C-alpha positions in Angstrom: 0.1 0.0 0.0 1.4 3.4 -1.0 0.7 6.9 0.7 -1.5 9.2 -1.1 0.0 12.3 0.5 -1.8 15.0 -1.6 -5.1 13.4 -1.0 -4.8 12.6 2.6 -3.2 15.6 4.2 -1.8 19.1 3.9 0.7 20.5 6.4 2.4 23.8 7.1 4.2 24.6 10.2 2.7 22.2 12.6 -0.9 22.5 11.1 -2.8 20.4 8.8 -5.7 18.0 8.2 -5.7 14.2 7.8 -8.3 11.5 7.2 -7.3 8.5 9.2 -8.6 5.4 11.3 -8.5 5.7 14.9 -9.3 3.3 17.8 -12.7 4.2 19.1 -11.3 3.8 22.7 -8.8 6.5 22.3 -11.2 9.2 21.1 -11.7 11.6 23.9 -14.5 13.9 22.4 -17.1 11.2 22.2 -19.9 13.9 21.6 -18.2 15.0 18.3 -18.4 11.5 16.8 -21.8 10.1 18.2 -23.3 7.9 15.5 -20.3 7.4 13.4 -19.7 3.8 12.2 -16.9 1.7 14.0 -15.5 -1.3 12.1 -15.2 -4.7 13.6 -11.7 -4.0 14.7 -12.7 -1.0 16.6 -11.5 1.6 14.3 -13.4 4.7 13.5 -13.0 6.8 10.3 -12.2 10.5 11.2 -11.0 13.7 9.9 -8.4 15.3 12.3 -7.3 19.0 12.0 -4.5 20.5 14.0 -3.0 23.9 14.5 0.2 25.0 16.3 0.9 21.4 17.2 -2.5 20.7 18.9 -5.8 19.0 17.7 -8.2 21.7 16.7 -11.1 19.6 15.2 -12.4 16.1 15.3 -15.1 15.2 12.8 -16.6 12.2 10.9 -15.5 11.8 7.2 -18.1 12.9 4.7 -20.0 10.1 3.1 -18.6 10.7 -0.4 -14.9 10.8 0.9 -12.5 7.9 0.3 -11.9 5.7 3.3 -8.5 6.1 4.9 -5.7 3.8 4.5 -3.8 4.8 7.7 -4.2 3.8 11.3 -3.3 6.8 13.7 -2.1 6.2 17.2 -0.7 8.4 19.9 3.2 8.1 20.0 4.0 5.3 22.3 5.3 4.8 25.8 7.9 2.4 26.7 7.2 1.8 30.5 10.2 -0.7 31.1 13.6 -0.8 29.2 17.3 -1.1 29.8 19.0 1.5 27.3 22.4 1.2 29.4 22.9 -2.4 28.2 20.9 -2.6 24.9 22.9 -4.0 22.0 25.5 -5.8 24.1 24.7 -9.3 22.9 27.9 -9.8 21.0 29.9 -8.8 24.1 27.9 -10.9 26.6 25.8 -13.6 24.9 23.6 -16.1 26.8 23.3 -18.8 24.4 21.5 -21.1 26.8 18.8 -18.5 27.2 18.6 -19.1 31.0 17.9 -16.5 33.9 21.2 -17.5 35.6 23.2 -17.3 32.3 21.7 -13.9 31.6 22.6 -12.7 35.1 26.1 -14.0 34.8 26.7 -12.3 31.3 25.2 -9.2 32.7 27.5 -8.9 35.5 30.5 -9.5 33.3 29.3 -6.8 30.8 28.7 -4.2 33.5 32.1 -4.8 35.1 33.8 -4.1 31.9 31.5 -1.3 30.7 33.2 1.9 29.5 31.7 5.3 29.3 31.8 4.8 25.5 29.8 1.5 25.8 27.2 3.2 27.9 26.8 6.2 25.5 26.7 3.9 22.5 23.9 1.7 23.9 21.9 4.5 25.1 22.3 6.6 21.9 21.3 3.6 19.7 18.4 2.8 21.8 17.0 6.4 21.7 17.6 6.7 17.9 15.4 3.6 17.3 12.8 4.5 19.9 12.3 7.9 18.4 12.3 6.9 14.8 9.7 4.2 15.8 7.4 6.8 17.4 8.1 6.5 21.1 7.6 9.8 23.1 8.8 8.6 26.7 10.8 5.7 28.2 11.2 4.6 31.7 14.6 2.8 31.8 16.3 0.6 34.6 19.9 1.6 35.0 22.4 -0.7 36.5 23.8 1.3 39.3 25.7 -0.9 41.9 29.3 -0.5 40.8 32.0 2.1 41.6 31.1 4.0 38.5 27.4 4.4 39.2 27.4 8.1 40.0 29.4 8.9 37.0 27.2 6.7 34.9 24.2 8.8 36.2 26.0 12.0 35.3 26.4 10.8 31.7 22.8 9.7 31.5 21.8 13.0 32.9 23.7 14.6 29.8 21.8 12.1 27.6 18.4 13.2 28.9 19.3 16.8 28.3 20.2 16.0 24.7 17.1 14.2 24.0 14.7 16.2 26.0 12.9 17.8 23.2 12.3 14.4 21.5 11.8 11.6 24.3 10.9 12.1 28.0 13.3 9.9 29.9 12.7 8.6 33.3 15.7 6.4 35.1 15.2 3.8 37.8 18.6 2.9 39.8 18.6 -0.9 39.6 20.5 -2.3 42.5 20.5 -5.3 45.0 17.6 -4.5 47.3 19.7 -4.4 50.4 22.1 -1.8 48.8 19.7 1.0 49.9 20.6 0.2 53.5 24.3 1.1 53.0 25.9 4.6 53.0 26.6 4.4 49.3 23.1 3.4 48.8 21.8 6.6 50.7 24.0 8.8 48.6 22.7 7.3 45.4 19.2 7.6 46.6 19.7 11.4 47.2 21.1 11.7 43.7 18.3 9.8 42.1 15.5 11.7 44.1 17.2 15.1 43.3 16.9 14.3 39.5 13.2 13.3 39.8 13.9 9.5 39.0 13.0 6.4 40.8 14.5 3.9 43.3 14.6 0.3 42.1 15.8 -3.1 43.1 15.5 -6.9 42.6 13.2 -9.1 44.5 13.6 -12.6 43.4 14.2 -16.0 44.8 15.8 -17.7 46.8 14.3 -15.5 49.5 15.5 -14.8 53.1 12.1 -13.6 54.1 13.3 -11.6 57.2 16.0 -9.9 55.3 13.9 -9.2 52.2 11.0 -7.8 54.3 13.4 -5.6 56.3 14.9 -4.3 53.0 11.5 -3.7 51.5 10.3 -1.7 54.6 13.6 0.4 54.4 13.3 1.2 50.8 9.5 2.3 51.1 10.6 4.5 54.1 13.4 5.9 52.1 11.3 6.5 49.0 8.8 8.4 51.2 11.4 10.3 53.0 12.8 11.5 49.6 9.5 11.8 47.9 10.9 9.4 45.3 8.9 6.8 43.5 9.8 3.0 43.3 9.9 0.5 40.5 10.9 -3.1 41.5 12.0 -6.1 39.5 10.0 -8.6 41.6 9.1 -12.1 41.2 10.8 -12.6 37.8 10.9 -16.3 38.3 9.2 -19.6 37.5 9.3 -20.8 41.3 8.2 -19.4 44.7 4.8 -18.1 43.3 4.4 -14.4 44.3 6.6 -14.9 47.3 8.3 -11.4 46.8 4.9 -9.7 46.2 3.5 -11.0 49.4 6.5 -9.7 51.1 6.0 -6.3 49.7 2.2 -6.2 50.5 3.1 -7.2 54.1 5.5 -4.3 54.2 2.8 -2.0 52.8 0.5 -3.1 55.6 3.0 -1.8 58.2 4.5 1.3 56.6 2.6 4.4 55.5 3.2 4.9 51.8 2.6 8.1 49.8 4.8 7.4 46.6 4.0 5.5 43.5 5.2 1.9 43.5 5.4 -0.3 40.4 6.0 -4.0 40.3 7.7 -4.9 37.1 7.5 -8.6 35.9 5.3 -10.4 38.6 5.8 -13.5 36.4 5.4 -16.1 39.1 2.1 -14.5 40.3 0.4 -16.5 37.4 1.3 -19.9 39.0 -1.0 -19.2 41.8 -4.6 -20.6 42.0 -7.3 -18.4 41.0 -8.5 -17.4 44.4 -5.1 -16.6 45.9 -4.4 -14.6 42.6 -7.5 -12.6 42.9 -7.0 -11.8 46.4 -3.5 -10.5 45.8 -4.7 -8.4 42.8 -7.3 -6.8 45.1 -4.6 -5.9 47.5 -2.4 -4.4 44.8 -5.2 -2.2 43.9 -5.9 -1.2 47.4 -2.4 -0.1 47.9 -2.4 1.5 44.4 0.5 -0.5 43.0 1.0 -0.4 39.3 2.3 -3.4 37.2 4.4 -3.7 34.1 4.1 -7.0 32.4 7.1 -8.0 30.2 6.0 -10.9 27.8 9.0 -11.2 25.6 11.9 -11.4 28.1 9.7 -13.6 30.3 8.7 -15.9 27.7 12.4 -16.2 26.5 14.1 -16.7 29.9 11.4 -18.5 32.2 9.9 -21.9 32.2 13.0 -23.5 30.8 14.0 -26.9 31.9 16.6 -29.0 29.9 14.8 -30.0 26.8 11.4 -29.9 28.2 8.6 -27.7 26.6 7.1 -25.0 28.6 3.6 -26.0 30.2 2.9 -23.4 32.8 3.6 -19.8 31.7 5.3 -17.4 34.3 3.8 -14.2 33.1 2.1 -11.4 34.9 -1.6 -12.2 35.0 -2.8 -9.2 33.0 -6.5 -9.9 32.8 -7.0 -10.6 36.5 -5.1 -7.5 37.6 -7.1 -5.4 35.1 -10.3 -6.9 36.6 -9.2 -5.8 40.1 -8.6 -2.4 38.8 -4.8 -2.5 38.8 -3.1 -0.2 36.2 -1.1 -2.6 33.9 1.2 -1.6 31.2 3.2 -3.9 28.8 6.8 -3.2 28.1 9.7 -4.3 25.7 12.2 -4.9 28.6 15.6 -6.0 27.1 16.7 -5.5 23.6 19.7 -7.4 22.1 21.5 -8.2 25.4 22.0 -11.3 27.6 18.4 -11.2 28.9 16.7 -11.1 25.5 18.5 -11.4 22.0 15.8 -9.9 19.8 13.5 -6.8 19.7 14.4 -3.3 18.5 12.4 -0.7 20.4 9.4 -1.0 18.0 6.0 -0.9 20.0 4.3 -2.4 16.9 6.5 -5.4 17.0 5.9 -5.6 20.8 2.2 -5.5 20.2 2.3 -8.2 17.6 4.3 -10.6 19.8 2.2 -9.9 22.9 -1.1 -10.8 21.0 0.1 -14.5 21.0 2.1 -14.5 24.3 -0.4 -12.6 26.4 -3.7 -12.8 24.4 -4.0 -9.1 24.2 -6.0 -7.8 21.3 -5.7 -4.2 20.2 -9.3 -4.0 19.2 -10.3 -4.3 22.8 -9.9 -1.5 25.1 -8.1 -3.4 27.8 -6.0 -5.0 25.1 -4.7 -1.6 23.8 -4.6 0.4 27.1 -1.3 -1.4 28.2 0.4 0.1 25.2 -1.2 3.5 25.3 -3.2 5.1 28.2 -2.1 2.7 30.9 1.5 3.1 30.2 1.4 6.9 30.3 -0.7 6.9 33.6 2.0 4.6 34.9 4.7 7.1 33.9 2.7 10.0 35.3 2.4 11.8 32.1 0.2 14.8 31.7 -1.2 13.6 28.3 -2.4 10.0 28.6 -2.8 9.5 24.8 -6.5 10.2 24.4 -7.3 12.2 21.2 -9.4 15.4 22.0 -9.6 19.0 21.3 -6.5 20.6 22.6 -4.4 17.4 22.9 -0.8 17.0 21.2 -0.5 16.3 17.6 2.0 13.6 18.6 1.2 10.6 16.5 2.3 7.4 14.6 0.5 6.8 11.3 0.7 3.1 10.1 0.4 2.5 6.4 -2.5 0.0 6.8 -6.3 -0.1 7.2 -6.7 -2.9 9.6 -5.0 -4.1 12.9 -4.4 -7.6 11.5 -2.7 -6.1 8.4 -0.6 -3.7 10.6 0.5 -6.4 13.1 1.2 -9.1 10.4 3.5 -7.2 8.1 5.8 -4.4 8.9 3.9 -1.3 8.0 5.5 1.9 6.8 5.3 4.5 9.6 5.1 8.2 9.7 5.8 9.8 13.0 4.3 13.4 13.8 5.9 15.2 16.6 4.3 18.5 17.7 2.3 18.5 14.4 5.4 18.2 12.2 5.9 15.0 10.0 9.4 13.7 10.6 11.6 12.9 7.7 
């Protein structure tokens, strides 16, 4: 399919008009489109106008107009990435594809990482992300070595360089008990000062008493510094939700006013339905968000010699959504020891997630983890709904159906503040 630019749009200095297909669930001005037809995949034919980089009009397409041949989506959010170690597979491969193998290779790579390596990984990541239509990224940063503070200074410069193109949030990824040390306190103050997040790893084998103590300290530290938290938790195929149970126990005893995100929660899916629902309800009560990571979890977890995966360790997205928990889906690792594939392409992530997590983009709750829920989780002002006055920040896919867009590699056009990128 080719673009018919002259017929479809005209644009001058961040202003223009375009006929497109838009997911009905993303249209904020419902009154403007009452009675307009919606196809079987939930797409509505609209004429969008924008001026000075913001939407100025949303209308239905006149009956005698040609049906659009592009899908319009808000620019995407990546809620969980690792831009500091992306594209390091050749330096630190994990050919067995195991969790332990990934951790071992990651530690080797981190110990040998230079400033040039860090800047190369982050630069390539952001180049790809921006060209693929990503407007915000939350990236976890390995931060437990002697060069951690220097790395944060470098990545602070990276953020300034990219601030007009991509909003960057960083999470300090360290062993959980590191926050109880003097060095951990220094790093926490540095992280809080820059408006970023405290992180950590909560994974088996568990020393329950020690892990609980560390979680209590981290929550108290986050509240003391007014600093949000994002944990790698229960990325495992054993000890079902053991880390989550300790986190919820800590939240029962500590007053918390900061946002907490649980990334992975893979082993939670191994629980029975009743226990799973009970934990989901507690997550909602304590306003804990979740990031599911289907690609890396499906690659690393459930492996046992030459046996085929039977039970799937993956965050139970539907059960969490039913309980009211905000759930986003992230791409996680890219071409590193944890996951050898991917390319910061949200459409590719959606296509893979359809089969792994049974998420359908024509359903509201199937699309929200890649759009509005991801924006909510990062605390962004614009959640991605299309309404009068919302930003003209879009991705246009050269396709007239979801299935076509996710089955092939559609051409993309990216619009930033009303301007089409080359």
